[in-house]
C-alpha positions in Angstrom: 0.1 -2.4 -41.5 -2.7 -3.0 -38.9 -4.6 -6.3 -38.8 -8.0 -5.6 -39.4 -10.7 -8.1 -37.4 -7.8 -9.3 -35.1 -7.8 -8.7 -31.0 -6.4 -5.4 -30.2 -4.0 -4.2 -27.3 -6.7 -2.3 -26.1 -9.2 -4.8 -25.5 -6.4 -7.2 -24.1 -5.6 -4.5 -21.8 -9.4 -3.6 -20.8 -9.8 -7.2 -19.8 -6.7 -6.9 -17.4 -8.0 -3.8 -16.0 -11.6 -5.4 -15.1 -9.7 -8.4 -13.7 -7.6 -6.2 -11.3 -10.7 -4.9 -10.2 -12.7 -8.4 -9.5 -9.4 -9.0 -7.8 -9.8 -6.2 -5.5 -13.5 -6.8 -4.8 -13.0 -10.4 -4.4 -10.1 -10.7 -2.3 -11.3 -8.2 -0.2 -14.7 -10.1 0.3 -13.1 -13.1 0.7 -10.4 -11.9 3.3 -13.4 -10.4 4.9 -15.5 -13.6 5.2 -12.4 -15.6 6.4 -11.8 -13.0 9.2 -15.5 -12.9 10.4 -15.2 -16.9 10.3 -11.6 -16.9 12.5 -13.4 -14.4 14.9 -15.9 -16.3 15.9 -13.6 -19.2 16.1 -11.2 -17.5 18.4 -14.2 -16.4 20.8 -15.6 -20.2 21.0 -12.1 -21.4 21.7 -11.9 -18.1 24.7 -15.4 -19.4 25.8 -14.2 -23.4 25.7 -10.6 -22.1 27.9 -12.9 -20.1 30.4 -16.2 -22.6 31.0 -16.7 -24.0 34.3 -15.1 -27.1 34.8 -12.8 -27.3 31.9 -9.4 -29.0 32.9 -5.8 -27.0 32.7 -4.7 -28.7 29.9 -7.9 -28.7 28.2 -7.7 -24.6 28.4 -4.1 -24.4 27.6 -5.2 -26.2 24.4 -7.7 -23.6 23.7 -5.1 -20.8 24.4 -2.9 -22.4 21.7 -5.6 -22.6 19.4 -6.7 -18.9 20.0 -2.9 -18.0 19.6 -2.6 -19.9 16.5 -6.2 -18.5 15.1 -4.6 -15.1 16.1 -1.7 -15.3 13.9 -3.9 -16.3 11.0 -5.9 -13.3 11.6 -2.9 -11.0 11.8 -1.9 -12.5 8.6 -4.8 -12.1 6.5 -5.5 -8.5 7.6 -1.8 -7.5 6.1 -3.3 -8.2 2.7 -0.7 -9.8 1.7 -2.1 -12.1 -1.3 -4.3 -8.9 -2.5 -1.2 -6.7 -3.0 0.6 -9.7 -4.7 -2.1 -10.3 -7.1 -2.7 -6.5 -7.6 1.4 -6.5 -8.5 0.6 -8.8 -10.8 -1.9 -6.6 -12.5 0.1 -3.9 -12.4 3.3 -5.7 -14.0 0.9 -7.3 -16.7 -0.8 -3.5 -17.5 2.6 -2.2 -17.7 3.8 -5.0 -20.0 0.7 -4.5 -22.1 1.3 -0.3 -22.3 4.6 -0.9 -23.3 3.6 -3.4 -26.0 1.2 -1.0 -27.2 3.7 1.8 -27.2 6.1 -0.3 -29.1 3.4 -1.1 -31.6 2.4 2.2 -32.0 6.1 3.4 -33.1 6.3 0.4 -35.6 3.0 1.8 -37.2 4.7 5.3 -37.4 7.6 4.3 -39.0 
């Protein structure tokens, strides 16, 4: 028997799909913004390392900062977090679909 008036798995699946799309869009926008800020920080550190009158120790410190910023940019550019979030949503969609199939089979019997 089907419940009347209650939430359906189809509604749940639709919301999950929408959330997955938001994760794609928002994560990409966030990552793009972070990469732009990091690029500006990298450029500033480069300028600080090469400005006239900078000591060798100061330049070395700026170069280390540039290296670390580069590592962060590389990590963000790979999209690790987005991929992980998308995997969670894909697994959730799969679980919902399987649940929906089981419910449809039960209703037929």
